[in-house]
Structure formats: C-alpha cells, structure tokens
C-alpha positions as CSV (number, residue, x, y, z in Angstrom):
1,M,50.1,114.4,-79.8
2,K,49.6,113.0,-83.6
3,K,51.8,116.0,-84.6
4,I,54.4,115.8,-82.0
5,I,54.7,112.6,-83.4
6,F,54.6,113.4,-87.0
7,F,57.6,115.5,-86.2
8,L,59.5,112.9,-84.2
9,I,59.2,110.7,-87.4
10,A,60.4,113.3,-89.7
11,T,63.2,114.2,-88.1
12,L,64.1,110.6,-87.1
13,V,63.9,110.3,-91.0
14,L,66.1,113.4,-91.7
15,F,68.9,112.2,-88.8
16,V,69.1,108.9,-91.6
17,L,69.3,111.1,-94.4
18,V,71.8,112.9,-92.7
19,K,73.7,110.1,-92.3
20,T,73.2,109.1,-95.7
21,I,74.1,112.7,-97.9
22,P,76.8,114.6,-96.3
23,G,75.2,117.7,-98.1
24,V,71.7,117.5,-95.9
25,A,73.9,118.0,-92.8
26,F,74.8,121.4,-93.2
27,V,70.8,122.6,-93.8
28,T,69.4,120.3,-91.0
29,R,72.2,120.6,-88.2
30,F,70.0,122.7,-85.9
31,V,67.7,119.8,-85.9
32,F,69.6,117.5,-84.3
33,D,71.1,119.1,-81.7
34,D,71.6,116.4,-79.1
35,G,70.7,119.0,-75.8
36,A,67.4,117.5,-75.0
37,P,68.6,116.2,-71.2
38,F,67.1,112.6,-70.4
39,N,68.2,110.3,-67.3
40,A,71.0,108.0,-67.2
41,S,73.0,106.2,-64.9
42,S,76.6,105.5,-65.1
43,G,76.6,106.8,-68.7
44,R,73.9,104.5,-69.6
45,T,70.1,104.8,-70.2
46,N,67.8,101.7,-69.7
47,I,64.4,102.1,-71.3
48,L,61.9,98.9,-70.5
49,V,60.1,98.0,-73.8
50,L,56.8,96.0,-72.9
51,G,54.7,94.5,-75.6
52,I,50.7,93.7,-74.9
53,G,48.3,91.8,-76.9
54,G,45.1,95.2,-76.3
55,K,41.9,95.1,-76.2
56,S,41.2,92.5,-79.0
57,H,43.1,89.8,-76.7
58,E,42.2,88.2,-73.4
59,G,44.5,89.4,-70.5
60,G,45.3,92.4,-73.1
61,D,47.3,94.6,-70.7
62,L,49.5,91.4,-69.1
63,T,53.0,92.3,-71.0
64,D,53.8,89.3,-73.4
65,T,57.0,90.6,-74.3
66,M,59.4,92.2,-71.5
67,M,63.2,93.8,-72.9
68,V,64.9,96.8,-71.6
69,V,67.2,98.5,-74.0
70,S,70.4,99.9,-72.4
71,M,72.5,102.8,-74.3
72,D,75.6,103.9,-74.2
73,S,75.4,107.3,-75.4
74,A,79.1,107.6,-75.0
75,K,80.5,104.5,-76.8
76,K,77.2,104.1,-79.0
77,T,76.5,100.4,-78.1
78,M,73.4,99.2,-77.0
79,A,72.5,96.5,-74.6
80,M,69.0,94.1,-75.3
81,I,68.2,92.0,-71.9
82,S,65.2,89.8,-72.1
83,V,63.4,89.6,-69.4
84,P,61.2,86.4,-68.8
85,R,57.2,87.0,-68.1
86,D,56.9,84.2,-66.1
87,I,59.7,85.1,-63.3
88,W,57.8,85.5,-59.8
89,S,58.0,88.9,-58.1
90,D,57.5,89.0,-54.1
91,T,56.4,92.8,-54.7
92,L,53.3,91.7,-56.6
93,K,52.6,88.0,-55.5
94,D,52.5,87.2,-58.8
95,R,54.8,86.9,-62.6
96,V,56.6,90.0,-63.4
97,N,54.2,90.7,-66.6
98,S,51.2,91.4,-64.3
99,G,53.5,94.9,-63.0
100,Y,51.7,97.1,-66.0
101,H,48.7,95.6,-65.1
102,Y,48.6,96.5,-61.6
103,G,50.2,99.6,-61.8
104,G,50.7,100.7,-65.3
105,L,54.2,102.0,-66.1
106,L,55.7,102.7,-63.3
107,M,54.8,99.3,-61.6
108,A,56.5,97.7,-64.3
109,K,59.7,99.8,-64.3
110,V,60.4,98.9,-60.3
111,T,58.8,95.3,-60.7
112,V,61.5,94.9,-63.8
113,E,64.3,97.0,-61.8
114,D,64.0,94.2,-59.1
115,V,64.6,91.6,-61.5
116,I,67.6,93.0,-63.5
117,G,69.5,95.1,-60.3
118,V,69.8,98.3,-63.1
119,P,67.5,101.7,-62.8
120,I,65.1,102.0,-65.6
121,H,64.7,105.3,-66.6
122,Y,61.6,105.2,-69.1
123,A,59.3,103.0,-70.3
124,V,57.5,102.2,-73.6
125,V,54.4,100.0,-74.1
126,I,53.9,98.6,-77.6
127,D,50.5,97.5,-78.6
128,F,51.1,94.4,-80.6
129,S,48.5,95.0,-83.7
130,G,50.2,98.9,-83.9
131,F,53.5,97.1,-84.2
132,Q,52.2,94.7,-87.1
133,K,51.0,98.0,-88.7
134,L,54.6,99.9,-87.9
135,I,56.5,97.2,-89.7
136,D,54.0,97.2,-92.5
137,E,54.1,101.0,-93.0
138,V,58.2,100.6,-93.1
139,G,57.7,97.7,-96.0
140,G,58.5,94.7,-93.5
141,I,61.4,93.4,-92.1
142,D,64.5,91.1,-93.2
143,V,65.3,88.2,-90.4
144,N,67.5,85.8,-90.2
145,V,66.1,83.0,-88.6
146,P,68.7,81.7,-86.8
147,T,66.6,78.0,-86.5
148,A,63.7,76.3,-87.9
149,F,60.8,75.0,-86.1
150,T,56.8,74.4,-86.0
151,D,54.3,75.9,-83.9
152,T,51.4,73.6,-84.2
153,D,49.1,75.8,-81.2
154,Y,49.8,79.1,-82.5
155,P,46.2,81.0,-81.5
156,C,44.1,81.6,-84.3
157,E,43.7,85.8,-84.9
158,N,40.2,85.2,-86.3
159,T,37.2,83.2,-85.5
160,S,37.4,80.5,-87.9
161,C,39.7,78.5,-85.8
162,V,41.4,78.5,-82.2
163,Y,44.9,77.3,-83.3
164,E,47.2,76.9,-86.0
165,T,50.1,75.8,-87.4
166,V,52.6,78.0,-88.1
167,H,56.6,77.2,-89.8
168,F,59.5,78.8,-90.3
169,D,62.9,77.8,-92.1
170,A,66.3,78.7,-91.3
171,G,67.7,81.6,-92.8
172,L,67.3,85.2,-93.8
173,Q,63.5,85.9,-94.8
174,H,61.2,88.8,-95.6
175,M,58.6,89.2,-92.8
176,D,55.2,91.3,-93.1
177,G,53.9,92.9,-90.0
178,A,51.7,89.6,-89.6
179,R,54.3,87.1,-89.9
180,A,57.0,89.2,-87.6
181,L,54.2,88.9,-84.6
182,I,53.8,85.6,-85.2
183,Y,57.7,84.8,-85.2
184,A,58.0,87.0,-81.8
185,R,55.0,85.3,-80.1
186,S,55.1,81.9,-81.1
187,R,55.8,80.1,-78.1
188,H,54.2,76.0,-78.5
189,A,57.2,74.8,-80.4
190,E,58.6,71.5,-79.9
191,G,62.2,71.4,-78.0
192,D,64.0,74.5,-77.2
193,E,61.8,77.1,-79.7
194,G,59.2,76.4,-77.8
195,S,60.4,78.2,-74.5
196,D,59.8,81.8,-73.1
197,F,63.5,82.4,-73.4
198,A,63.9,81.4,-77.4
199,R,60.7,84.0,-77.6
200,G,62.7,86.5,-75.9
201,R,66.0,86.1,-78.2
202,R,63.5,86.5,-81.1
203,Q,62.1,89.4,-80.1
204,Q,65.3,90.7,-80.1
205,L,65.8,89.9,-83.3
206,I,63.0,91.6,-84.6
207,M,63.5,94.9,-82.6
208,V,67.0,94.5,-84.5
209,A,65.8,94.0,-87.7
210,L,63.4,97.1,-87.3
211,K,66.1,99.5,-86.3
212,N,68.0,98.5,-89.4
213,K,65.0,99.2,-91.8
214,L,64.6,102.6,-90.0
215,M,68.2,103.0,-90.7
216,H,67.8,103.0,-94.6
217,P,64.9,105.2,-95.3
218,F,65.1,104.9,-99.2
219,S,63.9,101.3,-99.4
220,W,60.8,102.5,-98.1
221,F,59.6,105.7,-97.5
222,T,57.3,107.6,-99.7
223,F,55.1,110.8,-98.8
224,A,52.0,108.4,-98.1
225,R,53.9,106.6,-95.3
226,M,54.8,109.5,-94.0
227,K,51.2,110.6,-93.6
228,N,50.6,107.6,-92.3
229,L,53.4,106.6,-89.7
230,P,52.3,109.6,-87.0
231,K,48.9,107.6,-86.3
232,V,50.3,104.2,-86.4
233,V,53.2,105.0,-83.9
234,D,50.7,107.1,-82.0
235,D,47.8,104.2,-81.7
236,A,50.3,101.8,-80.8
237,T,52.7,103.7,-78.0
238,E,52.3,104.6,-74.5
239,M,55.6,106.1,-72.8
240,D,56.8,108.4,-69.9
241,M,59.0,110.1,-71.9
242,N,58.4,114.0,-73.6
243,V,59.2,114.3,-76.9
244,S,62.3,115.7,-77.0
245,Q,63.7,112.9,-74.8
246,A,61.9,110.2,-77.3
247,L,63.8,112.4,-80.0
248,T,67.1,112.1,-78.9
249,I,66.5,108.6,-77.9
250,G,64.8,107.5,-80.9
251,K,67.9,109.2,-82.8
252,R,70.7,107.1,-80.8
253,F,68.5,104.0,-80.8
254,I,68.6,103.8,-84.7
255,G,72.3,105.1,-84.9
256,V,73.4,102.0,-83.2
257,N,75.6,99.9,-85.6
258,E,74.2,96.2,-85.5
259,G,77.9,95.3,-84.6
260,D,77.7,97.1,-81.3
261,I,74.7,95.7,-79.8
262,K,74.8,93.0,-77.4
263,K,71.8,90.6,-76.8
264,I,71.8,89.1,-73.2
265,S,69.4,86.6,-71.7
266,F,69.8,85.0,-68.4
267,D,67.4,81.9,-68.5
268,D,70.1,79.2,-67.5
269,K,69.9,81.7,-64.2
270,L,66.5,80.6,-63.7
271,E,64.6,77.1,-62.5
272,V,60.8,76.1,-62.4
273,P,59.5,75.6,-58.4
274,P,57.8,72.9,-57.3
275,S,53.6,74.0,-58.9
276,Y,52.7,74.0,-55.1
277,V,54.9,76.5,-53.7
278,Y,53.6,79.7,-55.8
279,G,50.1,77.4,-57.2
280,K,51.0,78.4,-60.4
281,Y,53.9,77.9,-63.5
282,V,56.9,80.4,-62.4
283,L,60.4,81.0,-62.5
284,V,62.8,82.0,-59.4
285,P,66.4,82.3,-59.5
286,T,68.5,79.4,-59.4
287,E,70.8,80.5,-56.6
288,D,69.9,84.1,-55.9
289,W,68.5,87.4,-57.5
290,E,72.1,88.8,-56.4
291,S,73.9,86.6,-58.7
292,I,71.8,87.6,-61.5
293,H,71.9,91.4,-61.0
294,A,75.9,91.1,-60.9
295,Y,75.9,88.6,-63.8
296,I,73.7,91.8,-66.3
297,R,76.1,94.1,-65.0
298,E,78.9,92.2,-66.1
299,Q,77.7,91.5,-69.6
300,I,76.5,95.2,-70.2
301,L,80.0,96.4,-69.4
302,R,82.0,94.0,-71.0
C-alpha cells in the first residue's frame, strides 16, 4: 500500500510540475491520462471528508469534521459543504457524527446523503494527528484568518493541563500542523467563533490552504519529504476508492483555482430543539429536510 501511496503523491507532484514547466508535459503526458473511471452524478463527483481524533482521543472514531467536496470535472469548479456534526439523524437515532462509529464509511455516506440530499460517491477518513503531520511535511500552510478569536477552553494535547488558552489574530498567517489543527478544531471561543458553524468554515479555509500549498511544490518539495510523505498519508487516511480513482480525483482537486471554489454552509437553516425532545444537544431543520436539500442543490449549481 505504501508503494501505491508513494506513486500517487509523486504523480500529483509531477502533475503540478507539468502545469508549471511546459517542457515537462511532453515527457509525462501518458502519466496524466484521465481515463480512470470514477463515479459521478449529473457531472459531479461528491467526496465525504471525515476527520477523527484517533485512538489517543476520547471518542476517537466520532467524526469531528464532516465536509463534502463536490467537484465538477467539466467546469473545473468545486464546492465545499460543511456538515455540522450535531445534526440529529433519525436513521442512527443519534448525531450524524456517529455514523462512522456505527457502520464505517458506508454508514457515514448514507447518513450524510440524507442530510444534504445529494449522492456521496466516495469517502475519506483522516486522522487528525496524521493531518497535522501532512501539513508539517509540506512546510506549513498560509491561512487568511477572517476573524480574531480567543478560546480559553481548548483541550490540552499533553497531560500537564486539561485546557489551555489559544488565540488567533485576523489576517494572513503561516501555520504549522499543530497550529492549523487548533484553528480547525477550536469550538469554545466567545461569540460566533465558538460555534460549530464557524469551525466548519475554518476547516474549509484549512482545506483550501493545503490545496494551494500542494499547487506550488517548489516552495516545499525535497527528496526527504517525498520519502516521508507516503507513510504520513498512508497512516493518516482510509478511503473507499482505488488508487486510479484517488489519483484522478486528487489531480482534479489540486487543479481547481481558489476562485472557482464555493464554500457552502447551511447553519441558518438549523435550530436547536428543547433538550427533552432528544435528550441531548442536537440540531434539526428549521423548516424541513427538503428545503435544505433544495438550498444545497441551488448553491452547488449557481
């Protein structure tokens, strides 16, 4: 498996080099044949991206991050749909972030399909610790933080404390893996930035920043990193696509320009019912699921 992942990463790097150095295209043109078949509906391929804490965290197989990446291969555009983890699922009789816990990738896909109303073709699970290492291996990422915030209750990663205070200023800043993970996971800041909705938007920013970094390999590529990346990616991920599909989809993912990426959220269409109804904090539609489905389809196609 590690040799396959190494080939995937090497080919993605070569793909970017082809875009950067025209002379490379002739030599490597056969490597980039997009003939690998992959599933799509109405010209779009939808991939569910899940983030888990892993074995070192309590509830390590609950998906703290839930995002659908919807790609239009013909138009070379992409939409990122954040799915709040606290949405109630009638199918699971629990929150949607427990789908992977109960039934792996298949159950997670079915559950999210019910929520957003579009088919999910593939799913990828990323362990947070591995995601942190991946960002470090490419030399960190640059994120334009739109809103400053302070979280005084961020869980400590070591045993010397229970919580720590983290702060982010607004503006463009460079983040290593640990810092990016804190930015993506923080959920106890005061005001709007303390919501799961804000966290979903921050996770979209992290994904776009990582994509942008992969688009410019001259800023991070070394042979040592190429040697380390296969193991980092292999240890961090689980997916239900074969290597050819992953290669084709990966190339198209990093090839989308940032201006052609739409970030979609639907937090204003959710509400918190009284706690006695479900026995815990959950989110349900303000109107009904059909209205949410219609909204998401409209946003994707706009």
